[in-house]
Backbone atoms as SQL, in Angstrom:
CREATE TABLE atoms (id INTEGER PRIMARY KEY, chain TEXT, resi INTEGER, resn TEXT, atom TEXT, x REAL, y REAL, z REAL);
INSERT INTO atoms VALUES
  (1, 'A', 1, 'UNK', 'N', -79.858, 70.664, 117.603),
  (2, 'A', 1, 'UNK', 'CA', -79.921, 69.231, 117.409),
  (3, 'A', 1, 'UNK', 'C', -81.193, 68.713, 118.062),
  (4, 'A', 2, 'UNK', 'N', -81.944, 67.869, 117.345),
  (5, 'A', 2, 'UNK', 'CA', -83.169, 67.287, 117.867),
  (6, 'A', 2, 'UNK', 'C', -83.099, 65.770, 117.767),
  (7, 'A', 3, 'UNK', 'N', -83.541, 65.088, 118.789),
  (8, 'A', 3, 'UNK', 'CA', -83.631, 63.639, 118.762),
  (9, 'A', 3, 'UNK', 'C', -84.921, 63.256, 118.043),
  (10, 'A', 4, 'UNK', 'N', -84.823, 62.394, 117.059),
  (11, 'A', 4, 'UNK', 'CA', -85.999, 61.955, 116.316),
  (12, 'A', 4, 'UNK', 'C', -86.590, 60.673, 116.876),
  (13, 'A', 5, 'UNK', 'N', -85.747, 59.796, 117.400),
  (14, 'A', 5, 'UNK', 'CA', -86.236, 58.577, 118.039),
  (15, 'A', 5, 'UNK', 'C', -85.103, 57.922, 118.799),
  (16, 'A', 6, 'UNK', 'N', -85.449, 57.105, 119.754),
  (17, 'A', 6, 'UNK', 'CA', -84.505, 56.282, 120.482),
  (18, 'A', 6, 'UNK', 'C', -85.027, 54.854, 120.404),
  (19, 'A', 7, 'UNK', 'N', -84.180, 53.940, 119.945),
  (20, 'A', 7, 'UNK', 'CA', -84.597, 52.566, 119.704),
  (21, 'A', 7, 'UNK', 'C', -83.744, 51.621, 120.543),
  (22, 'A', 8, 'UNK', 'N', -84.363, 50.853, 121.451),
  (23, 'A', 8, 'UNK', 'CA', -83.597, 49.830, 122.158),
  (24, 'A', 8, 'UNK', 'C', -83.315, 48.647, 121.229),
  (25, 'A', 9, 'UNK', 'N', -82.192, 47.984, 121.434),
  (26, 'A', 9, 'UNK', 'CA', -81.813, 46.813, 120.654),
  (27, 'A', 9, 'UNK', 'C', -81.610, 45.639, 121.608),
  (28, 'A', 10, 'UNK', 'N', -82.257, 44.534, 121.337),
  (29, 'A', 10, 'UNK', 'CA', -82.106, 43.334, 122.146),
  (30, 'A', 10, 'UNK', 'C', -81.251, 42.320, 121.388),
  (31, 'A', 11, 'UNK', 'N', -80.246, 41.784, 122.039),
  (32, 'A', 11, 'UNK', 'CA', -79.404, 40.761, 121.432),
  (33, 'A', 11, 'UNK', 'C', -80.169, 39.443, 121.406),
  (34, 'A', 12, 'UNK', 'N', -80.133, 38.748, 120.269),
  (35, 'A', 12, 'UNK', 'CA', -80.785, 37.446, 120.154),
  (36, 'A', 12, 'UNK', 'C', -80.129, 36.672, 119.024),
  (37, 'A', 13, 'UNK', 'N', -80.323, 35.362, 119.031),
  (38, 'A', 13, 'UNK', 'CA', -79.751, 34.509, 117.992),
  (39, 'A', 13, 'UNK', 'C', -80.584, 34.487, 116.720),
  (40, 'A', 14, 'UNK', 'N', -81.897, 34.687, 116.832),
  (41, 'A', 14, 'UNK', 'CA', -82.792, 34.600, 115.685),
  (42, 'A', 14, 'UNK', 'C', -83.732, 35.809, 115.666),
  (43, 'A', 15, 'UNK', 'N', -83.291, 36.924, 115.048),
  (44, 'A', 15, 'UNK', 'CA', -84.121, 38.134, 115.034),
  (45, 'A', 15, 'UNK', 'C', -85.502, 37.926, 114.415),
  (46, 'A', 16, 'UNK', 'N', -85.597, 37.098, 113.365),
  (47, 'A', 16, 'UNK', 'CA', -86.885, 36.899, 112.715),
  (48, 'A', 16, 'UNK', 'C', -87.863, 36.167, 113.644),
  (49, 'A', 17, 'UNK', 'N', -87.393, 35.150, 114.335),
  (50, 'A', 17, 'UNK', 'CA', -88.267, 34.404, 115.253),
  (51, 'A', 17, 'UNK', 'C', -88.702, 35.282, 116.412),
  (52, 'A', 18, 'UNK', 'N', -87.778, 36.053, 116.969),
  (53, 'A', 18, 'UNK', 'CA', -88.142, 36.925, 118.080),
  (54, 'A', 18, 'UNK', 'C', -89.071, 38.046, 117.599),
  (55, 'A', 19, 'UNK', 'N', -88.819, 38.533, 116.381),
  (56, 'A', 19, 'UNK', 'CA', -89.716, 39.535, 115.801),
  (57, 'A', 19, 'UNK', 'C', -91.124, 38.988, 115.628),
  (58, 'A', 20, 'UNK', 'N', -91.221, 37.756, 115.149),
  (59, 'A', 20, 'UNK', 'CA', -92.535, 37.126, 114.968),
  (60, 'A', 20, 'UNK', 'C', -93.256, 36.976, 116.312),
  (61, 'A', 21, 'UNK', 'N', -92.499, 36.684, 117.360),
  (62, 'A', 21, 'UNK', 'CA', -93.085, 36.592, 118.699),
  (63, 'A', 21, 'UNK', 'C', -93.710, 37.924, 119.099),
  (64, 'A', 22, 'UNK', 'N', -92.970, 39.036, 118.939),
  (65, 'A', 22, 'UNK', 'CA', -93.493, 40.346, 119.339),
  (66, 'A', 22, 'UNK', 'C', -94.649, 40.790, 118.442),
  (67, 'A', 23, 'UNK', 'N', -94.611, 40.420, 117.158),
  (68, 'A', 23, 'UNK', 'CA', -95.746, 40.707, 116.269),
  (69, 'A', 23, 'UNK', 'C', -96.982, 39.996, 116.798),
  (70, 'A', 24, 'UNK', 'N', -96.826, 38.724, 117.147),
  (71, 'A', 24, 'UNK', 'CA', -97.964, 37.954, 117.654),
  (72, 'A', 24, 'UNK', 'C', -98.398, 38.418, 119.039),
  (73, 'A', 25, 'UNK', 'N', -97.452, 38.729, 119.890),
  (74, 'A', 25, 'UNK', 'CA', -97.759, 39.119, 121.261),
  (75, 'A', 25, 'UNK', 'C', -98.407, 40.498, 121.341),
  (76, 'A', 26, 'UNK', 'N', -97.848, 41.457, 120.588),
  (77, 'A', 26, 'UNK', 'CA', -98.241, 42.861, 120.750),
  (78, 'A', 26, 'UNK', 'C', -99.045, 43.430, 119.586),
  (79, 'A', 27, 'UNK', 'N', -99.152, 42.697, 118.487),
  (80, 'A', 27, 'UNK', 'CA', -99.874, 43.223, 117.336),
  (81, 'A', 27, 'UNK', 'C', -99.136, 44.337, 116.626),
  (82, 'A', 28, 'UNK', 'N', -97.812, 44.390, 116.780),
  (83, 'A', 28, 'UNK', 'CA', -96.997, 45.388, 116.088),
  (84, 'A', 28, 'UNK', 'C', -96.672, 44.875, 114.694),
  (85, 'A', 29, 'UNK', 'N', -96.082, 45.719, 113.872),
  (86, 'A', 29, 'UNK', 'CA', -95.737, 45.348, 112.498),
  (87, 'A', 29, 'UNK', 'C', -94.245, 45.116, 112.370),
  (88, 'A', 30, 'UNK', 'N', -93.866, 44.150, 111.547),
  (89, 'A', 30, 'UNK', 'CA', -92.472, 43.980, 111.174),
  (90, 'A', 30, 'UNK', 'C', -92.171, 45.057, 110.136),
  (91, 'A', 31, 'UNK', 'N', -91.312, 46.025, 110.457),
  (92, 'A', 31, 'UNK', 'CA', -91.067, 47.158, 109.564),
  (93, 'A', 31, 'UNK', 'C', -89.695, 47.113, 108.898),
  (94, 'A', 32, 'UNK', 'N', -88.817, 46.213, 109.367),
  (95, 'A', 32, 'UNK', 'CA', -87.495, 46.095, 108.756),
  (96, 'A', 32, 'UNK', 'C', -86.966, 44.704, 109.034),
  (97, 'A', 33, 'UNK', 'N', -86.332, 44.101, 108.016),
  (98, 'A', 33, 'UNK', 'CA', -85.700, 42.801, 108.182),
  (99, 'A', 33, 'UNK', 'C', -84.513, 42.725, 107.239),
  (100, 'A', 34, 'UNK', 'N', -83.302, 42.820, 107.803),
  (101, 'A', 34, 'UNK', 'CA', -82.074, 42.709, 107.012),
  (102, 'A', 34, 'UNK', 'C', -81.375, 41.376, 107.260),
  (103, 'A', 35, 'UNK', 'N', -82.066, 40.440, 107.889),
  (104, 'A', 35, 'UNK', 'CA', -81.458, 39.153, 108.195),
  (105, 'A', 35, 'UNK', 'C', -80.782, 39.157, 109.557),
  (106, 'A', 36, 'UNK', 'N', -79.834, 40.051, 109.737),
  (107, 'A', 36, 'UNK', 'CA', -79.108, 40.148, 111.002),
  (108, 'A', 36, 'UNK', 'C', -79.837, 41.025, 112.013),
  (109, 'A', 37, 'UNK', 'N', -80.816, 41.788, 111.569),
  (110, 'A', 37, 'UNK', 'CA', -81.615, 42.650, 112.442),
  (111, 'A', 37, 'UNK', 'C', -83.038, 42.701, 111.895),
  (112, 'A', 38, 'UNK', 'N', -83.995, 42.669, 112.796),
  (113, 'A', 38, 'UNK', 'CA', -85.407, 42.834, 112.437),
  (114, 'A', 38, 'UNK', 'C', -85.991, 43.846, 113.417),
  (115, 'A', 39, 'UNK', 'N', -86.849, 44.730, 112.931),
  (116, 'A', 39, 'UNK', 'CA', -87.467, 45.732, 113.791),
  (117, 'A', 39, 'UNK', 'C', -88.976, 45.641, 113.702),
  (118, 'A', 40, 'UNK', 'N', -89.601, 45.739, 114.850),
  (119, 'A', 40, 'UNK', 'CA', -91.064, 45.791, 114.916),
  (120, 'A', 40, 'UNK', 'C', -91.452, 47.163, 115.425),
  (121, 'A', 41, 'UNK', 'N', -92.615, 47.616, 115.001),
  (122, 'A', 41, 'UNK', 'CA', -93.037, 48.978, 115.345),
  (123, 'A', 41, 'UNK', 'C', -94.546, 49.049, 115.455),
  (124, 'A', 42, 'UNK', 'N', -95.012, 49.770, 116.454),
  (125, 'A', 42, 'UNK', 'CA', -96.441, 50.055, 116.584),
  (126, 'A', 42, 'UNK', 'C', -96.753, 51.290, 115.755),
  (127, 'A', 43, 'UNK', 'N', -97.897, 51.291, 115.090),
  (128, 'A', 43, 'UNK', 'CA', -98.247, 52.439, 114.256),
  (129, 'A', 43, 'UNK', 'C', -98.980, 53.519, 115.029),
  (130, 'A', 44, 'UNK', 'N', -99.579, 53.188, 116.146),
  (131, 'A', 44, 'UNK', 'CA', -100.317, 54.180, 116.935),
  (132, 'A', 44, 'UNK', 'C', -99.880, 54.103, 118.390),
  (133, 'A', 45, 'UNK', 'N', -99.749, 55.142, 119.117),
  (134, 'A', 45, 'UNK', 'CA', -100.034, 56.523, 118.747),
  (135, 'A', 45, 'UNK', 'C', -98.892, 57.183, 117.989),
  (136, 'A', 46, 'UNK', 'N', -97.726, 56.573, 117.999),
  (137, 'A', 46, 'UNK', 'CA', -96.581, 57.128, 117.306),
  (138, 'A', 46, 'UNK', 'C', -95.559, 56.026, 117.117),
  (139, 'A', 47, 'UNK', 'N', -94.439, 56.343, 116.492),
  (140, 'A', 47, 'UNK', 'CA', -93.466, 55.286, 116.234),
  (141, 'A', 47, 'UNK', 'C', -92.813, 54.797, 117.532),
  (142, 'A', 48, 'UNK', 'N', -93.188, 53.581, 117.899),
  (143, 'A', 48, 'UNK', 'CA', -92.561, 52.888, 119.009),
  (144, 'A', 48, 'UNK', 'C', -91.930, 51.656, 118.398),
  (145, 'A', 49, 'UNK', 'N', -90.633, 51.500, 118.566),
  (146, 'A', 49, 'UNK', 'CA', -89.929, 50.459, 117.841),
  (147, 'A', 49, 'UNK', 'C', -89.014, 49.694, 118.776),
  (148, 'A', 50, 'UNK', 'N', -88.851, 48.424, 118.506),
  (149, 'A', 50, 'UNK', 'CA', -87.917, 47.559, 119.210),
  (150, 'A', 50, 'UNK', 'C', -87.139, 46.798, 118.158),
  (151, 'A', 51, 'UNK', 'N', -85.826, 46.828, 118.227),
  (152, 'A', 51, 'UNK', 'CA', -85.003, 46.094, 117.269),
  (153, 'A', 51, 'UNK', 'C', -84.424, 44.865, 117.951),
  (154, 'A', 52, 'UNK', 'N', -84.318, 43.783, 117.194),
  (155, 'A', 52, 'UNK', 'CA', -83.855, 42.493, 117.688),
  (156, 'A', 52, 'UNK', 'C', -82.704, 42.060, 116.791),
  (157, 'A', 53, 'UNK', 'N', -81.499, 41.919, 117.327),
  (158, 'A', 53, 'UNK', 'CA', -80.329, 41.742, 116.476),
  (159, 'A', 53, 'UNK', 'C', -79.350, 40.712, 117.012),
  (160, 'A', 54, 'UNK', 'N', -78.664, 40.042, 116.078),
  (161, 'A', 54, 'UNK', 'CA', -77.563, 39.167, 116.470),
  (162, 'A', 54, 'UNK', 'C', -76.212, 39.827, 116.213),
  (163, 'A', 55, 'UNK', 'N', -76.208, 40.967, 115.490),
  (164, 'A', 55, 'UNK', 'CA', -75.006, 41.777, 115.298),
  (165, 'A', 55, 'UNK', 'C', -75.431, 43.215, 115.073),
  (166, 'A', 56, 'UNK', 'N', -74.475, 44.132, 115.133),
  (167, 'A', 56, 'UNK', 'CA', -74.782, 45.546, 114.974),
  (168, 'A', 56, 'UNK', 'C', -74.692, 46.045, 113.548),
  (169, 'A', 57, 'UNK', 'N', -74.467, 45.149, 112.586),
  (170, 'A', 57, 'UNK', 'CA', -74.309, 45.545, 111.186),
  (171, 'A', 57, 'UNK', 'C', -72.876, 45.894, 110.883),
  (172, 'A', 58, 'UNK', 'N', -72.421, 45.602, 109.682),
  (173, 'A', 58, 'UNK', 'CA', -71.045, 45.841, 109.254),
  (174, 'A', 58, 'UNK', 'C', -70.036, 45.194, 110.203),
  (175, 'A', 59, 'UNK', 'N', -70.442, 44.077, 110.832),
  (176, 'A', 59, 'UNK', 'CA', -69.554, 43.352, 111.725),
  (177, 'A', 59, 'UNK', 'C', -69.416, 43.940, 113.113),
  (178, 'A', 60, 'UNK', 'N', -70.178, 44.984, 113.410),
  (179, 'A', 60, 'UNK', 'CA', -70.097, 45.650, 114.719),
  (180, 'A', 60, 'UNK', 'C', -70.935, 44.894, 115.750),
  (181, 'A', 61, 'UNK', 'N', -70.607, 45.058, 117.044),
  (182, 'A', 61, 'UNK', 'CA', -71.454, 44.458, 118.079),
  (183, 'A', 61, 'UNK', 'C', -72.795, 45.174, 118.170),
  (184, 'A', 62, 'UNK', 'N', -73.758, 44.543, 118.803),
  (185, 'A', 62, 'UNK', 'CA', -75.087, 45.131, 118.952),
  (186, 'A', 62, 'UNK', 'C', -75.036, 46.245, 119.997),
  (187, 'A', 63, 'UNK', 'N', -75.441, 47.476, 119.623),
  (188, 'A', 63, 'UNK', 'CA', -75.477, 48.564, 120.602),
  (189, 'A', 63, 'UNK', 'C', -76.698, 48.421, 121.505),
  (190, 'A', 64, 'UNK', 'N', -76.587, 48.949, 122.710),
  (191, 'A', 64, 'UNK', 'CA', -77.706, 48.909, 123.650),
  (192, 'A', 64, 'UNK', 'C', -78.856, 49.784, 123.172),
  (193, 'A', 65, 'UNK', 'N', -78.544, 50.966, 122.651),
  (194, 'A', 65, 'UNK', 'CA', -79.545, 51.906, 122.139),
  (195, 'A', 65, 'UNK', 'C', -79.129, 52.407, 120.771),
  (196, 'A', 66, 'UNK', 'N', -80.123, 52.666, 119.935),
  (197, 'A', 66, 'UNK', 'CA', -79.916, 53.386, 118.690),
  (198, 'A', 66, 'UNK', 'C', -80.707, 54.682, 118.800),
  (199, 'A', 67, 'UNK', 'N', -80.031, 55.790, 118.588),
  (200, 'A', 67, 'UNK', 'CA', -80.656, 57.104, 118.720),
  (201, 'A', 67, 'UNK', 'C', -80.551, 57.832, 117.386),
  (202, 'A', 68, 'UNK', 'N', -81.703, 58.097, 116.776),
  (203, 'A', 68, 'UNK', 'CA', -81.723, 58.824, 115.511),
  (204, 'A', 68, 'UNK', 'C', -81.748, 60.323, 115.787),
  (205, 'A', 69, 'UNK', 'N', -80.879, 61.049, 115.102),
  (206, 'A', 69, 'UNK', 'CA', -80.795, 62.498, 115.249),
  (207, 'A', 69, 'UNK', 'C', -80.943, 63.154, 113.879),
  (208, 'A', 70, 'UNK', 'N', -81.225, 64.442, 113.883),
  (209, 'A', 70, 'UNK', 'CA', -81.373, 65.146, 112.609),
  (210, 'A', 70, 'UNK', 'C', -80.059, 65.728, 112.109),
  (211, 'A', 71, 'UNK', 'N', -79.016, 65.777, 112.944),
  (212, 'A', 71, 'UNK', 'CA', -77.732, 66.356, 112.556),
  (213, 'A', 71, 'UNK', 'C', -76.612, 65.494, 113.134),
  (214, 'A', 72, 'UNK', 'N', -76.168, 64.514, 112.347),
  (215, 'A', 72, 'UNK', 'CA', -75.153, 63.590, 112.832),
  (216, 'A', 72, 'UNK', 'C', -73.830, 64.295, 113.113),
  (217, 'A', 73, 'UNK', 'N', -73.467, 65.247, 112.274),
  (218, 'A', 73, 'UNK', 'CA', -72.201, 65.961, 112.478),
  (219, 'A', 73, 'UNK', 'C', -72.195, 66.693, 113.821),
  (220, 'A', 74, 'UNK', 'N', -73.301, 67.317, 114.172),
  (221, 'A', 74, 'UNK', 'CA', -73.386, 68.019, 115.460),
  (222, 'A', 74, 'UNK', 'C', -73.308, 67.031, 116.626),
  (223, 'A', 75, 'UNK', 'N', -73.953, 65.878, 116.470),
  (224, 'A', 75, 'UNK', 'CA', -73.894, 64.864, 117.521),
  (225, 'A', 75, 'UNK', 'C', -72.487, 64.308, 117.673),
  (226, 'A', 76, 'UNK', 'N', -71.819, 64.078, 116.553),
  (227, 'A', 76, 'UNK', 'CA', -70.444, 63.579, 116.591),
  (228, 'A', 76, 'UNK', 'C', -69.530, 64.603, 117.257),
  (229, 'A', 77, 'UNK', 'N', -69.701, 65.863, 116.898),
  (230, 'A', 77, 'UNK', 'CA', -68.896, 66.924, 117.520),
  (231, 'A', 77, 'UNK', 'C', -69.137, 66.981, 119.026),
  (232, 'A', 78, 'UNK', 'N', -70.383, 66.819, 119.439),
  (233, 'A', 78, 'UNK', 'CA', -70.699, 66.821, 120.870),
  (234, 'A', 78, 'UNK', 'C', -70.043, 65.641, 121.575),
  (235, 'A', 79, 'UNK', 'N', -70.075, 64.473, 120.940),
  (236, 'A', 79, 'UNK', 'CA', -69.431, 63.293, 121.531),
  (237, 'A', 79, 'UNK', 'C', -67.941, 63.532, 121.724),
  (238, 'A', 80, 'UNK', 'N', -67.301, 64.099, 120.714),
  (239, 'A', 80, 'UNK', 'CA', -65.871, 64.399, 120.823),
  (240, 'A', 80, 'UNK', 'C', -65.609, 65.437, 121.902),
  (241, 'A', 81, 'UNK', 'N', -66.452, 66.453, 121.959),
  (242, 'A', 81, 'UNK', 'CA', -66.306, 67.500, 122.981),
  (243, 'A', 81, 'UNK', 'C', -66.432, 66.920, 124.391),
  (244, 'A', 82, 'UNK', 'N', -67.320, 65.961, 124.543),
  (245, 'A', 82, 'UNK', 'CA', -67.534, 65.324, 125.844),
  (246, 'A', 82, 'UNK', 'C', -66.518, 64.217, 126.129),
  (247, 'A', 83, 'UNK', 'N', -65.622, 63.984, 125.162),
  (248, 'A', 83, 'UNK', 'CA', -64.602, 62.952, 125.280),
  (249, 'A', 83, 'UNK', 'C', -65.205, 61.548, 125.418),
  (250, 'A', 84, 'UNK', 'N', -66.377, 61.359, 124.828),
  (251, 'A', 84, 'UNK', 'CA', -66.987, 60.029, 124.775),
  (252, 'A', 84, 'UNK', 'C', -66.199, 59.208, 123.761),
  (253, 'A', 85, 'UNK', 'N', -65.764, 58.022, 124.119),
  (254, 'A', 85, 'UNK', 'CA', -65.016, 57.215, 123.157),
  (255, 'A', 85, 'UNK', 'C', -65.885, 56.844, 121.955),
  (256, 'A', 86, 'UNK', 'N', -65.476, 57.303, 120.774),
  (257, 'A', 86, 'UNK', 'CA', -66.150, 56.918, 119.532),
  (258, 'A', 86, 'UNK', 'C', -65.436, 55.661, 119.051),
  (259, 'A', 87, 'UNK', 'N', -66.160, 54.544, 119.025),
  (260, 'A', 87, 'UNK', 'CA', -65.540, 53.255, 118.741),
  (261, 'A', 87, 'UNK', 'C', -65.834, 52.742, 117.336),
  (262, 'A', 88, 'UNK', 'N', -66.680, 53.467, 116.584),
  (263, 'A', 88, 'UNK', 'CA', -66.985, 53.089, 115.211),
  (264, 'A', 88, 'UNK', 'C', -67.502, 54.315, 114.477),
  (265, 'A', 89, 'UNK', 'N', -67.027, 54.508, 113.252),
  (266, 'A', 89, 'UNK', 'CA', -67.540, 55.566, 112.403),
  (267, 'A', 89, 'UNK', 'C', -67.016, 56.944, 112.764),
  (268, 'A', 90, 'UNK', 'N', -67.688, 57.929, 112.175),
  (269, 'A', 90, 'UNK', 'CA', -68.899, 57.912, 111.355),
  (270, 'A', 90, 'UNK', 'C', -68.704, 57.123, 110.056),
  (271, 'A', 91, 'UNK', 'N', -69.763, 56.426, 109.682),
  (272, 'A', 91, 'UNK', 'CA', -69.730, 55.580, 108.487),
  (273, 'A', 91, 'UNK', 'C', -71.072, 55.645, 107.775),
  (274, 'A', 92, 'UNK', 'N', -71.008, 55.634, 106.441),
  (275, 'A', 92, 'UNK', 'CA', -72.203, 55.500, 105.610),
  (276, 'A', 92, 'UNK', 'C', -72.429, 54.011, 105.408),
  (277, 'A', 93, 'UNK', 'N', -73.584, 53.510, 105.841),
  (278, 'A', 93, 'UNK', 'CA', -73.864, 52.089, 105.797),
  (279, 'A', 93, 'UNK', 'C', -74.671, 51.719, 104.555),
  (280, 'A', 94, 'UNK', 'N', -74.510, 50.483, 104.060),
  (281, 'A', 94, 'UNK', 'CA', -75.194, 50.084, 102.832),
  (282, 'A', 94, 'UNK', 'C', -76.722, 50.039, 102.945),
  (283, 'A', 95, 'UNK', 'N', -77.262, 50.053, 104.168),
  (284, 'A', 95, 'UNK', 'CA', -78.729, 50.042, 104.314),
  (285, 'A', 95, 'UNK', 'C', -79.304, 51.446, 104.445),
  (286, 'A', 96, 'UNK', 'N', -78.467, 52.479, 104.197),
  (287, 'A', 96, 'UNK', 'CA', -79.001, 53.826, 104.032),
  (288, 'A', 96, 'UNK', 'C', -78.933, 54.750, 105.223),
  (289, 'A', 97, 'UNK', 'N', -78.084, 54.457, 106.190),
  (290, 'A', 97, 'UNK', 'CA', -77.918, 55.378, 107.311),
  (291, 'A', 97, 'UNK', 'C', -76.461, 55.806, 107.404),
  (292, 'A', 98, 'UNK', 'N', -76.236, 56.925, 108.052),
  (293, 'A', 98, 'UNK', 'CA', -74.895, 57.354, 108.446),
  (294, 'A', 98, 'UNK', 'C', -74.896, 57.278, 109.965),
  (295, 'A', 99, 'UNK', 'N', -73.838, 56.713, 110.558),
  (296, 'A', 99, 'UNK', 'CA', -73.857, 56.494, 111.998),
  (297, 'A', 99, 'UNK', 'C', -72.464, 56.429, 112.588),
  (298, 'A', 100, 'UNK', 'N', -72.441, 56.516, 113.913),
  (299, 'A', 100, 'UNK', 'CA', -71.240, 56.216, 114.678),
  (300, 'A', 100, 'UNK', 'C', -71.669, 55.586, 115.988),
  (301, 'A', 101, 'UNK', 'N', -70.752, 54.827, 116.593),
  (302, 'A', 101, 'UNK', 'CA', -70.984, 54.222, 117.899),
  (303, 'A', 101, 'UNK', 'C', -70.096, 54.926, 118.908),
  (304, 'A', 102, 'UNK', 'N', -70.637, 55.117, 120.091),
  (305, 'A', 102, 'UNK', 'CA', -69.842, 55.653, 121.187),
  (306, 'A', 102, 'UNK', 'C', -70.116, 54.843, 122.444),
  (307, 'A', 103, 'UNK', 'N', -69.247, 55.005, 123.411),
  (308, 'A', 103, 'UNK', 'CA', -69.477, 54.434, 124.739),
  (309, 'A', 103, 'UNK', 'C', -69.876, 55.586, 125.644),
  (310, 'A', 104, 'UNK', 'N', -70.998, 55.420, 126.334),
  (311, 'A', 104, 'UNK', 'CA', -71.428, 56.455, 127.274),
  (312, 'A', 104, 'UNK', 'C', -70.590, 56.344, 128.547),
  (313, 'A', 105, 'UNK', 'N', -70.739, 57.268, 129.486),
  (314, 'A', 105, 'UNK', 'CA', -69.903, 57.231, 130.691),
  (315, 'A', 105, 'UNK', 'C', -70.032, 55.943, 131.507),
  (316, 'A', 106, 'UNK', 'N', -71.120, 55.213, 131.350),
  (317, 'A', 106, 'UNK', 'CA', -71.283, 53.945, 132.060),
  (318, 'A', 106, 'UNK', 'C', -70.734, 52.773, 131.250),
  (319, 'A', 107, 'UNK', 'N', -70.228, 53.048, 130.051),
  (320, 'A', 107, 'UNK', 'CA', -69.666, 51.996, 129.218),
  (321, 'A', 107, 'UNK', 'C', -70.638, 51.376, 128.240),
  (322, 'A', 108, 'UNK', 'N', -71.879, 51.874, 128.190),
  (323, 'A', 108, 'UNK', 'CA', -72.868, 51.340, 127.259),
  (324, 'A', 108, 'UNK', 'C', -72.530, 51.721, 125.826),
  (325, 'A', 109, 'UNK', 'N', -72.704, 50.772, 124.920),
  (326, 'A', 109, 'UNK', 'CA', -72.474, 51.022, 123.498),
  (327, 'A', 109, 'UNK', 'C', -73.750, 51.631, 122.903),
  (328, 'A', 110, 'UNK', 'N', -73.621, 52.827, 122.335),
  (329, 'A', 110, 'UNK', 'CA', -74.747, 53.582, 121.804),
  (330, 'A', 110, 'UNK', 'C', -74.501, 53.861, 120.320),
  (331, 'A', 111, 'UNK', 'N', -75.519, 53.609, 119.503),
  (332, 'A', 111, 'UNK', 'CA', -75.501, 53.863, 118.064),
  (333, 'A', 111, 'UNK', 'C', -76.217, 55.199, 117.810),
  (334, 'A', 112, 'UNK', 'N', -75.503, 56.166, 117.275),
  (335, 'A', 112, 'UNK', 'CA', -76.096, 57.449, 116.891),
  (336, 'A', 112, 'UNK', 'C', -76.189, 57.445, 115.372),
  (337, 'A', 113, 'UNK', 'N', -77.395, 57.690, 114.832),
  (338, 'A', 113, 'UNK', 'CA', -77.589, 57.559, 113.408),
  (339, 'A', 113, 'UNK', 'C', -78.455, 58.661, 112.840),
  (340, 'A', 114, 'UNK', 'N', -78.342, 58.809, 111.528),
  (341, 'A', 114, 'UNK', 'CA', -79.178, 59.755, 110.802),
  (342, 'A', 114, 'UNK', 'C', -79.513, 59.132, 109.454),
  (343, 'A', 115, 'UNK', 'N', -80.749, 59.349, 109.003),
  (344, 'A', 115, 'UNK', 'CA', -81.155, 58.950, 107.656),
  (345, 'A', 115, 'UNK', 'C', -80.963, 60.149, 106.731),
  (346, 'A', 116, 'UNK', 'N', -80.495, 59.922, 105.508),
  (347, 'A', 116, 'UNK', 'CA', -80.383, 61.050, 104.581),
  (348, 'A', 116, 'UNK', 'C', -81.763, 61.625, 104.285),
  (349, 'A', 117, 'UNK', 'N', -81.801, 62.928, 104.121),
  (350, 'A', 117, 'UNK', 'CA', -83.085, 63.590, 103.815),
  (351, 'A', 117, 'UNK', 'C', -83.458, 63.419, 102.366);
């Protein structure tokens, strides 16, 4: 199992306005906007992304971190093996990811996701 990226998510009331602020402040690009979530990303030196959300999608709360992996089934199995509470999913989402949410040992809500190849 390899981690492809880790994305922090900031809770906010207006993702588009906050995204526009970071675009103006940092010169990053708006790379995703689904209304309830907007993501900005720097193109150099590598993918650095910050997501700004008022919900976690599909009615879920906003997770503290989103971690993209190359093998969601292996990550889910590891979560179950570690007895991490899986509180959502695995689910195929309409915006093209498969994911599940878990609570880490400190109680943080974490989104583990994979994009189809």
